[in-house]
C-alpha positions as CSV (number, residue, x, y, z in Angstrom):
1,M,-2.8,49.9,-11.8
2,N,-4.8,48.3,-8.9
3,K,-7.5,47.3,-11.3
4,Q,-4.9,45.6,-13.6
5,K,-3.5,43.7,-10.6
6,T,-6.9,42.6,-9.5
7,K,-7.7,41.5,-13.1
8,N,-4.4,39.5,-13.2
9,K,-5.1,38.0,-9.8
10,K,-8.5,36.8,-10.9
11,L,-7.1,35.4,-14.2
12,F,-4.5,33.2,-12.4
13,S,-6.5,32.4,-9.2
14,I,-8.4,29.1,-8.8
15,S,-12.1,29.7,-8.3
16,Q,-13.8,28.3,-5.2
17,E,-16.0,26.1,-7.5
18,T,-12.8,24.5,-8.9
19,K,-11.4,24.0,-5.5
20,N,-14.7,22.4,-4.3
21,R,-14.7,20.1,-7.4
22,M,-11.1,19.0,-6.8
23,K,-11.9,18.3,-3.1
24,T,-14.9,16.3,-4.0
25,F,-13.0,14.3,-6.6
26,L,-10.2,13.5,-4.1
27,Q,-12.7,12.5,-1.4
28,K,-14.5,10.2,-3.9
29,L,-11.2,8.7,-5.0
30,S,-10.1,8.0,-1.4
31,S,-13.5,6.5,-0.5
32,S,-13.3,4.3,-3.7
33,F,-10.0,2.9,-2.5
34,G,-11.7,2.2,0.8
35,F,-13.9,-0.5,-1.0
36,V,-10.7,-2.5,-1.5
37,I,-9.0,-1.7,1.8
38,I,-12.0,-2.9,3.7
39,L,-11.6,-6.4,2.2
40,M,-8.0,-6.7,3.3
41,P,-8.6,-7.7,7.0
42,I,-10.8,-10.7,6.2
43,F,-8.7,-12.1,3.4
44,G,-5.5,-11.4,5.4
45,L,-7.0,-13.4,8.3
46,F,-7.7,-16.3,5.9
47,Y,-4.1,-16.2,4.7
48,S,-2.8,-16.0,8.3
49,I,-4.9,-19.0,9.3
50,G,-3.6,-20.9,6.3
51,S,0.0,-20.1,7.2
52,L,-0.4,-21.6,10.7
53,F,-1.1,-25.0,9.2
54,D,1.2,-27.2,7.3
55,E,0.5,-27.8,3.6
56,N,-2.6,-29.9,4.3
57,T,-6.1,-29.4,3.0
58,A,-7.2,-26.9,5.7
59,G,-4.0,-24.8,5.2
60,L,-4.3,-24.8,1.4
61,L,-8.0,-23.9,1.6
62,F,-7.4,-20.8,3.8
63,K,-4.3,-19.8,1.9
64,R,-6.1,-19.9,-1.5
65,M,-9.1,-18.0,-0.1
66,G,-6.6,-15.4,1.2
67,T,-5.0,-15.0,-2.2
68,I,-8.3,-14.3,-3.9
69,L,-7.9,-10.6,-3.1
70,F,-4.2,-10.2,-3.7
71,S,-3.9,-12.3,-6.9
72,N,-6.6,-10.2,-8.5
73,I,-5.9,-6.8,-6.9
74,G,-6.2,-5.0,-10.2
75,L,-9.8,-6.2,-10.7
76,W,-10.9,-5.0,-7.2
77,F,-9.4,-1.5,-7.7
78,C,-11.1,-1.4,-11.1
79,L,-14.5,-2.1,-9.6
80,A,-13.9,0.2,-6.6
81,I,-13.2,3.1,-8.9
82,I,-16.4,2.4,-10.9
83,I,-18.6,1.9,-7.9
84,G,-17.3,5.2,-6.3
85,F,-17.7,7.4,-9.4
86,T,-20.9,5.9,-11.0
87,N,-23.0,5.7,-7.8
88,N,-22.8,1.9,-7.8
89,K,-24.6,1.4,-11.1
90,G,-24.8,-2.3,-12.1
91,A,-24.3,-1.7,-15.8
92,A,-21.1,0.2,-15.1
93,V,-19.8,-2.6,-12.8
94,Y,-20.7,-5.2,-15.4
95,S,-18.8,-3.2,-18.1
96,G,-15.8,-3.0,-15.8
97,I,-15.7,-6.8,-15.4
98,I,-15.9,-7.2,-19.2
99,S,-13.2,-4.6,-19.8
100,Y,-10.9,-6.2,-17.3
101,F,-11.1,-9.6,-19.1
102,V,-10.9,-8.1,-22.6
103,F,-7.9,-5.9,-21.6
104,N,-5.9,-8.8,-20.2
105,L,-6.8,-11.4,-22.8
106,F,-6.0,-9.0,-25.6
107,I,-2.5,-8.5,-24.2
108,S,-2.0,-12.2,-23.6
109,V,-2.6,-13.0,-27.3
110,F,0.5,-11.0,-28.3
111,I,2.9,-12.4,-25.8
112,W,5.4,-14.8,-27.4
113,K,7.8,-16.7,-25.1
114,N,11.4,-16.7,-26.3
115,N,12.4,-19.0,-23.5
116,E,11.7,-19.5,-19.8
117,K,13.2,-16.1,-18.9
118,T,12.2,-13.7,-21.7
119,F,9.3,-12.9,-24.0
120,T,8.4,-10.6,-26.9
121,V,5.3,-8.5,-27.4
122,W,4.9,-6.4,-30.5
123,F,8.1,-4.4,-31.0
124,W,9.4,-5.0,-27.4
125,K,12.0,-7.7,-27.4
126,E,13.7,-9.8,-24.7
127,L,11.5,-8.5,-21.8
128,E,12.0,-10.4,-18.5
129,T,9.1,-12.8,-17.8
130,K,9.4,-12.7,-14.0
131,I,9.3,-8.9,-14.0
132,Y,6.5,-8.1,-16.4
133,L,4.2,-11.1,-16.5
134,T,1.7,-12.7,-14.2
135,E,-0.8,-15.6,-14.5
136,F,-4.4,-14.8,-15.5
137,L,-7.5,-17.0,-15.3
138,F,-6.0,-19.6,-12.9
139,G,-2.8,-19.9,-14.9
140,K,-4.3,-20.5,-18.3
141,F,-2.9,-17.3,-19.7
142,Q,-0.1,-14.9,-19.0
143,T,-0.6,-11.2,-19.2
144,F,1.1,-8.0,-18.1
145,N,1.4,-7.6,-14.3
146,T,-0.2,-4.2,-14.3
147,G,-1.7,-4.7,-10.8
148,V,-3.2,-1.6,-9.2
149,V,-2.2,0.7,-12.0
150,G,-3.9,-1.3,-14.7
151,G,-7.0,-1.7,-12.5
152,I,-7.3,2.0,-11.9
153,A,-6.8,2.8,-15.6
154,I,-9.5,0.3,-16.6
155,G,-11.9,1.6,-13.9
156,S,-11.3,5.2,-14.9
157,L,-11.9,4.5,-18.6
158,I,-15.2,2.7,-17.9
159,T,-16.3,5.4,-15.5
160,F,-15.7,8.0,-18.2
161,I,-17.5,6.0,-20.9
162,Y,-20.4,5.3,-18.6
163,N,-20.9,8.8,-17.4
164,K,-20.6,10.2,-21.0
165,Y,-22.8,7.7,-22.8
166,K,-25.3,6.3,-20.2
167,D,-28.1,8.5,-21.6
168,Q,-27.1,8.1,-25.3
169,N,-30.1,7.5,-27.6
170,L,-29.7,5.8,-31.0
171,I,-32.0,5.8,-34.0
172,K,-35.3,4.1,-33.6
173,S,-34.3,0.8,-35.3
174,L,-31.4,0.5,-32.9
175,S,-33.1,1.9,-29.8
176,F,-32.7,-1.5,-28.0
177,F,-29.0,-0.7,-27.8
178,S,-29.5,2.8,-26.3
179,K,-28.3,4.2,-23.0
180,E,-26.6,1.8,-20.6
181,K,-26.6,-1.1,-23.2
182,F,-24.7,1.2,-25.6
183,V,-22.0,1.6,-22.9
184,I,-21.7,-2.2,-22.6
185,L,-21.4,-2.5,-26.4
186,L,-18.6,0.1,-26.4
187,T,-16.7,-1.6,-23.6
188,P,-14.8,-4.3,-25.6
189,F,-13.6,-1.7,-28.2
190,V,-12.4,0.9,-25.8
191,S,-10.7,-1.9,-23.7
192,I,-8.8,-3.1,-26.8
193,I,-7.6,0.5,-27.4
194,L,-6.5,0.8,-23.8
195,A,-4.8,-2.6,-23.9
196,S,-2.9,-1.6,-27.1
197,L,-1.8,1.6,-25.4
198,F,-0.5,-0.5,-22.4
199,I,1.4,-2.8,-24.7
200,I,3.2,0.3,-26.0
201,I,3.9,2.1,-22.7
202,W,3.8,-0.5,-19.9
203,P,7.4,-1.8,-20.4
204,I,8.5,1.9,-19.9
205,I,6.2,2.4,-16.9
206,G,7.3,-0.9,-15.4
207,Y,10.9,0.0,-15.8
208,L,10.5,3.5,-14.3
209,M,8.5,2.1,-11.3
210,M,11.2,-0.5,-10.7
211,W,13.9,2.2,-11.0
212,I,12.1,4.4,-8.4
213,G,11.6,1.3,-6.2
214,K,15.3,0.5,-6.3
215,G,16.1,4.1,-5.5
216,V,13.8,4.1,-2.6
217,S,15.2,0.8,-1.3
218,K,18.7,2.1,-1.5
219,S,18.0,5.4,0.3
220,P,19.4,5.8,3.8
221,I,17.6,3.8,6.4
222,G,14.8,5.9,8.0
223,L,14.8,8.6,5.4
224,D,12.2,6.9,3.1
225,A,9.9,6.2,6.1
226,F,10.2,9.8,7.4
227,I,9.2,11.3,4.0
228,F,6.4,8.8,3.5
229,R,4.8,9.3,6.9
230,T,5.2,13.0,7.0
231,V,3.5,13.6,3.6
232,Q,0.9,10.9,4.3
233,R,-0.3,12.7,7.4
234,M,-0.2,16.1,5.7
235,L,-2.7,14.8,3.1
236,I,-5.2,13.7,5.7
237,P,-7.2,17.0,5.9
238,F,-7.6,16.9,2.1
239,G,-8.9,13.3,2.1
240,S,-6.2,12.2,-0.3
241,S,-3.6,10.4,1.8
242,L,-4.4,7.1,-0.1
243,L,-3.3,8.6,-3.3
244,W,0.2,9.0,-1.8
245,Q,0.0,5.7,0.1
246,A,-1.3,3.4,-2.7
247,P,1.9,3.4,-4.9
248,M,4.1,2.6,-1.8
249,W,1.8,-0.1,-0.4
250,Y,0.5,-1.7,-3.5
251,S,2.9,-1.2,-6.4
252,S,6.6,-2.0,-7.2
253,I,7.5,1.5,-6.1
254,G,7.1,0.0,-2.6
255,G,9.3,-2.9,-3.5
256,N,9.5,-6.2,-5.3
257,V,11.8,-9.3,-5.0
258,N,12.5,-10.0,-8.6
259,D,16.2,-9.0,-8.6
260,Y,16.8,-10.6,-5.2
261,E,16.2,-14.3,-5.7
262,L,19.8,-15.5,-5.1
263,P,20.6,-13.2,-2.2
264,L,17.3,-14.3,-0.5
265,L,18.1,-17.9,-1.2
266,A,21.5,-17.4,0.4
267,E,19.9,-15.9,3.5
268,Y,17.7,-19.0,3.8
269,I,20.7,-21.2,3.5
270,Y,22.6,-19.3,6.2
271,R,19.6,-19.4,8.5
272,T,18.9,-23.2,8.1
273,N,22.6,-24.1,8.2
274,P,24.0,-22.3,11.2
275,N,27.2,-24.4,11.3
276,L,28.4,-23.2,7.9
277,T,32.1,-22.2,8.0
278,N,33.2,-18.7,6.9
279,D,34.9,-20.3,3.9
280,S,31.6,-21.8,2.8
281,I,29.7,-18.5,3.3
282,N,32.3,-16.7,1.2
283,K,31.9,-19.3,-1.5
284,I,28.1,-18.7,-1.5
285,K,28.7,-14.9,-1.7
286,D,31.1,-15.4,-4.7
287,A,28.5,-17.6,-6.4
288,I,25.9,-14.9,-6.1
289,E,28.2,-12.5,-7.9
290,N,29.1,-15.1,-10.6
291,F,25.8,-16.7,-11.3
292,K,22.6,-14.8,-12.0
293,D,20.5,-17.9,-12.7
294,F,18.9,-20.2,-10.0
295,N,19.7,-23.5,-11.7
296,N,23.4,-22.6,-12.2
297,F,23.6,-21.4,-8.6
298,I,22.1,-24.6,-7.3
299,D,24.3,-26.8,-9.5
300,Y,27.3,-25.0,-8.1
301,L,26.2,-25.5,-4.5
302,K,25.5,-29.2,-5.2
303,S,29.0,-29.6,-6.7
304,N,30.9,-27.7,-4.1
305,L,29.0,-27.5,-0.8
306,S,26.5,-30.4,-0.8
307,S,28.2,-32.0,2.3
308,E,27.8,-28.7,4.3
309,I,24.4,-27.7,3.2
310,N,22.0,-30.2,4.8
311,N,18.8,-29.4,2.8
312,I,20.2,-28.7,-0.6
313,F,17.9,-31.1,-2.5
314,E,14.8,-29.9,-0.5
315,I,15.8,-26.3,-1.5
316,E,16.0,-27.2,-5.1
317,S,12.5,-28.8,-5.1
318,N,10.7,-26.2,-2.9
319,W,12.4,-22.8,-3.5
320,K,11.1,-22.2,-7.0
321,N,7.4,-22.4,-6.0
322,E,8.0,-20.2,-2.9
323,F,9.8,-17.6,-4.8
324,E,7.4,-17.6,-7.7
325,T,4.6,-16.7,-5.2
326,F,6.6,-13.8,-3.9
327,S,7.6,-12.6,-7.4
328,K,3.9,-12.0,-8.2
329,L,3.5,-9.6,-5.2
330,E,4.6,-6.0,-5.1
331,G,4.3,-3.2,-2.7
332,D,5.3,-2.7,1.0
333,Q,2.0,-4.0,2.4
334,F,1.7,-7.3,0.4
335,L,5.3,-8.2,0.6
336,S,5.8,-7.5,4.3
337,Y,2.7,-9.6,5.1
338,A,3.8,-12.4,2.9
339,A,7.3,-12.4,4.4
340,L,5.9,-12.4,8.0
341,T,3.9,-15.5,7.3
342,N,6.6,-17.5,5.4
343,N,9.3,-19.9,6.5
344,Y,11.4,-19.7,3.3
345,I,11.6,-16.0,2.8
346,T,11.3,-14.2,6.2
347,I,11.0,-10.5,6.9
348,N,14.5,-10.6,8.4
349,D,15.9,-12.2,5.3
350,C,14.4,-9.3,3.2
351,W,15.9,-6.7,5.5
352,N,19.3,-8.4,5.4
353,V,19.4,-8.1,1.5
354,G,18.2,-4.4,1.6
355,L,14.5,-5.0,1.1
356,R,13.1,-3.0,4.1
357,F,9.5,-4.2,3.8
358,S,7.1,-2.8,6.4
359,R,9.1,0.5,6.7
360,F,6.1,2.4,5.4
361,I,3.7,0.7,7.8
362,T,5.3,0.1,11.2
363,G,5.4,3.8,12.3
364,G,1.7,3.9,11.9
365,Y,1.2,1.7,14.9
366,V,2.9,4.2,17.2
367,N,0.6,6.9,15.9
368,S,-2.6,4.9,16.2
369,M,-2.0,3.2,19.5
370,F,0.0,5.8,21.4
371,T,0.3,9.3,19.8
372,L,-3.4,9.9,18.9
373,P,-4.9,8.5,22.1
374,T,-2.6,10.9,23.9
375,I,-3.7,13.8,21.8
376,A,-7.4,12.8,22.5
377,L,-6.6,13.0,26.2
378,V,-5.0,16.4,25.8
379,L,-8.0,17.7,23.8
380,L,-10.3,16.5,26.6
381,L,-8.2,18.2,29.3
382,N,-8.4,21.4,27.3
383,E,-12.2,21.4,27.4
384,K,-13.8,23.6,30.0
385,K,-14.3,21.7,33.2
386,G,-18.1,21.8,32.9
387,E,-17.9,20.4,29.4
388,R,-15.5,17.5,30.0
389,R,-18.0,14.9,31.2
390,K,-20.3,15.7,28.3
391,E,-17.5,15.4,25.7
392,M,-15.7,12.4,27.3
393,G,-17.7,9.8,25.3
394,V,-16.7,11.4,22.0
395,Y,-12.9,11.5,22.8
396,I,-12.9,7.9,24.3
397,T,-14.7,6.6,21.2
398,A,-12.3,8.3,18.8
399,A,-9.3,7.1,20.9
400,L,-10.5,3.5,20.9
401,T,-11.2,3.6,17.2
402,A,-7.6,4.6,16.6
403,F,-6.1,2.2,19.1
404,L,-8.1,-0.9,18.2
405,L,-8.7,-0.4,14.4
406,G,-6.1,2.0,13.4
407,I,-8.7,4.4,12.0
408,T,-7.2,7.8,12.8
409,E,-9.4,10.3,11.1
410,P,-11.9,10.8,14.0
411,I,-9.2,12.2,16.2
412,E,-7.2,14.0,13.4
413,Y,-10.3,15.8,12.2
414,M,-10.7,17.2,15.7
415,F,-7.6,19.4,15.4
416,C,-6.4,19.4,11.8
417,Y,-8.8,22.2,10.8
418,T,-8.9,24.1,14.1
419,V,-5.2,24.2,14.7
420,P,-3.7,23.6,11.2
421,L,-0.3,25.1,12.2
422,F,0.1,22.4,14.9
423,F,-1.1,19.7,12.5
424,F,1.3,20.5,9.6
425,T,4.4,21.8,11.4
426,I,4.4,19.5,14.5
427,Y,2.1,16.5,14.2
428,A,2.9,15.4,10.7
429,P,6.7,15.8,11.0
430,F,6.5,14.1,14.4
431,N,4.9,11.1,12.7
432,G,7.8,11.1,10.2
433,I,10.4,11.1,13.0
434,V,8.7,8.2,14.8
435,A,8.6,6.2,11.5
436,M,12.3,7.0,11.0
437,F,13.1,5.5,14.4
438,T,11.0,2.4,13.9
439,S,12.9,1.9,10.7
440,I,16.3,2.6,12.2
441,F,15.6,0.1,15.0
442,K,14.4,-2.5,12.4
443,V,10.9,-2.9,13.9
444,K,9.1,-5.0,11.3
445,I,5.3,-5.2,11.6
446,G,3.0,-5.5,8.6
447,T,-0.8,-4.9,8.2
448,M,-3.8,-6.1,6.3
449,F,-6.1,-3.2,7.0
450,S,-4.6,-0.5,9.2
451,T,-2.4,0.0,12.2
452,G,-4.5,-0.8,15.3
453,L,-4.3,-3.5,18.0
454,F,-6.1,-6.1,15.9
455,D,-3.6,-5.8,13.0
456,F,-0.8,-5.5,15.6
457,T,-1.8,-8.9,16.9
458,L,-2.2,-10.6,13.4
459,S,0.8,-9.0,11.7
460,G,3.1,-8.5,14.7
461,I,2.5,-10.7,17.7
462,I,1.6,-13.9,15.9
463,P,4.6,-13.7,13.5
464,S,6.8,-13.0,16.5
465,V,5.5,-16.1,18.3
466,N,6.2,-18.0,15.1
467,N,9.9,-17.1,15.3
468,Q,9.9,-14.2,12.9
469,S,12.5,-11.6,13.9
470,T,10.3,-8.5,14.2
471,N,11.9,-6.5,17.1
472,I,8.3,-6.0,18.2
473,W,9.4,-5.3,21.8
474,I,10.9,-2.0,20.7
475,L,7.6,-0.6,19.4
476,P,6.0,-0.1,22.9
477,I,9.2,1.7,24.1
478,I,9.1,4.1,21.1
479,G,5.3,4.4,21.6
480,I,5.6,5.4,25.3
481,L,8.3,7.9,24.6
482,S,6.3,9.4,21.8
483,S,3.2,9.6,24.0
484,I,5.1,11.5,26.7
485,T,6.7,13.8,24.2
486,M,3.5,14.5,22.4
487,F,1.6,15.0,25.6
488,F,3.7,18.0,26.7
489,I,4.0,19.5,23.2
490,S,0.3,19.3,22.5
491,Y,-0.9,20.2,26.0
492,Y,1.1,23.5,26.1
493,Y,0.4,24.3,22.4
494,F,-3.4,23.8,22.8
495,K,-3.4,25.6,26.2
496,Y,-1.5,28.6,24.7
497,N,-3.9,28.8,21.7
498,K,-6.9,28.5,24.0
499,N,-5.6,31.3,26.3
500,K,-4.9,33.4,23.2
501,K,-8.4,32.7,21.8
502,D,-10.0,33.7,25.2
503,K,-8.1,37.0,25.2
504,I,-9.2,37.8,21.7
505,E,-12.8,37.1,22.7
506,K,-12.6,39.3,25.7
507,I,-11.1,42.2,23.6
508,N,-13.9,41.8,21.0
509,L,-16.5,41.8,23.8
510,K,-15.1,45.0,25.3
511,L,-15.1,46.6,21.8
512,D,-18.7,45.6,21.3
513,Q,-19.7,47.1,24.7
514,N,-17.9,50.4,23.8
């Protein structure tokens, strides 16, 4: 009977080798994403500098430099996957670039515009242009807005093809095309197959992602932030937190503005026309319900409220371009940063219409700048008195790394493996609770890299100085309260575990002596 149980257990258990392979895969995937994430601060800085200027040459220069990363985010994720899983092989990267262009150009050939609003591709009819399409090759073509998902799919395909056929030998007469050159030859063909598959399934995927995104945006305030931050922290020991984070930060699951053009426009009108009467505001609200089209909405305002809305003609000429820029972005990170650096669509406007951009980000600042430095102090205090001076440099460095850069792993790795119960049952949920409160109090701070002081300055302080309503002053209050709470919880938890460990060691020592 016991033999049978052992046999069944072996049959259904996961071998250590499989576990190690899975762990290695997840670590590689996370480090691959890091190749893109490391680019974000510099391009975000360019965009921020551009936003400080008016629409002059310097402003346009920095803004356009800043959009290099975000307008081509799929390409960078594609290359990051390839670099991470092929040991940075030039032929694989070259194939990835070819594949990305073939993939998008193939799709663009089959897109037929019905009118300004809809298009047809193969058997899909009347798909909405603003939801599914984006510009490619500086606006010369339109293709599916697959973003990060498309980039990862292309990168994964090329990685598979490269690793499988990089050593492939052909017959002697075709030996010139062997090995890595054979991979390059295969690339256009496999890219066309992948593009065909995306034409079939992307409208479904796009719809599902938007459906999930709408569900998340309509969830009770604070609940989405609590779940996101708790799970994100729980995945840190496995090196796979970016797999959970990426869809929220970089895809439409984290939000998009496509269905909110008129509500956002109304918010802009309210903000720039503070003397509007209640009757006029009610007329605008009724117009939002009755008109789903920008042109009809504007015509109604011009006919009925032109005397009360001071800048109606300026709105008509400028709004389309501003909204078009926003409609190409998706995900909590990109949209929160764009809203924090824009005068037409502000972060507060977004929250007022139910788009709570930055909710998956802001709680991270409390963790990086307050909670983790506090835990680092507690860990230092729990060192033996004779060891504290020697270990002080390690803890100070880890605390400063979290505080300044928002890189939290150096501290988290100090206790996630040694006291896993504390990490999973106290630290991770505590992060979720903090994020819930930053969301409830409508603290709105974005990021271009992580959640340290540098990003806090760029994505929090500067937008606040530029009259963005961020409620930034609340964050230090939540941070200080979190630090005090975590200090007492972690201090006594670590002290109890340390005393327990010392007692066990003493018992073992006595047993050894006996």
